[in-house]
C-alpha positions in Angstrom: -13.3 -11.4 -5.6 -12.0 -9.6 -3.3 -8.9 -7.3 -2.8 -5.7 -9.1 -1.5 -2.4 -7.5 -0.3 1.1 -9.6 0.8 3.9 -8.3 2.8 7.4 -9.5 0.7 9.4 -7.6 2.6 11.0 -5.4 5.1 14.0 -3.8 6.1 15.7 -0.9 8.1 17.2 2.1 6.5 19.0 4.4 9.3 16.1 5.9 11.2 13.6 4.4 9.3 12.0 1.2 8.7 10.2 -0.4 5.4 7.3 -2.2 4.2 7.0 -3.3 0.8 3.3 -5.0 0.4 1.7 -5.7 -3.4 -1.5 -6.0 -3.7 -4.2 -6.6 -6.3 -7.5 -5.3 -6.9 -9.4 -8.5 -8.2 -12.3 -7.3 -9.3 -13.0 -4.4 -6.9 -12.4 -0.5 -7.4 -10.6 0.0 -3.8 -9.2 -2.0 -0.9 -7.0 -1.5 2.3 -3.5 -2.2 3.4 -3.5 -3.0 6.8 0.2 -1.5 8.2 2.2 -0.5 11.2 1.5 3.1 12.6 3.7 6.1 12.3 3.7 6.2 8.5 5.7 8.8 7.3 5.1 7.9 3.6 4.5 6.0 0.6 5.4 5.1 -2.7 3.6 3.2 -4.9 4.0 1.5 -8.7 0.9 0.0 -10.3 1.0 -2.1 -12.9 -2.0 -0.6 -14.2 -2.8 2.7 -12.9 -6.1 4.4 -13.5 -6.8 8.1 -14.3 -9.0 8.0 -10.8 -6.9 5.5 -8.6 -6.0 7.4 -5.9 -3.7 5.9 -2.6 -4.5 7.8 1.3 -2.9 6.5 4.3 -3.7 9.9 6.4 -7.3 9.2 7.0 -6.3 6.3 9.4 -3.6 5.5 11.2 -2.2 1.2 10.0 -3.9 1.4 6.9 -3.4 2.0 3.5 -6.6 3.3 1.6 -5.8 2.3 -2.3 -8.9 3.5 -4.5 -9.7 4.3 -8.0 -8.5 0.4 -9.4 -10.7 -1.7 -11.8 -11.1 -6.2 -12.1 -6.9 -7.6 -11.6 -4.9 -4.1 -11.3 -1.7 -5.5 -9.9 0.9 -3.4 -7.6 3.3 -3.0 -5.4 3.4 -0.2 -2.5 6.1 0.2 -0.9 5.7 2.0 3.4 8.2 4.1 5.0 7.6 4.5 8.8 9.5 6.0 12.1 12.4 4.1 13.7 13.0 0.6 13.7 10.7 -2.6 13.1 
């Protein structure tokens, strides 16, 4: 199995843009969501959260790495960007 993510919505709020992704860990413990560069921040609401789960968007511009999830964990990630799309 593999980690998967889906872009479900984009929009603009003032001088910021946002994108909402859903993800499914499907039997792996980490995965990467590829995004645009210029990420200001990330909010996530995993449906199943593990004490060891983390999210990292600063190590590689344009990538959001989710780690510490297990098989079948799903969630939503909201990414905030500089400027509009």
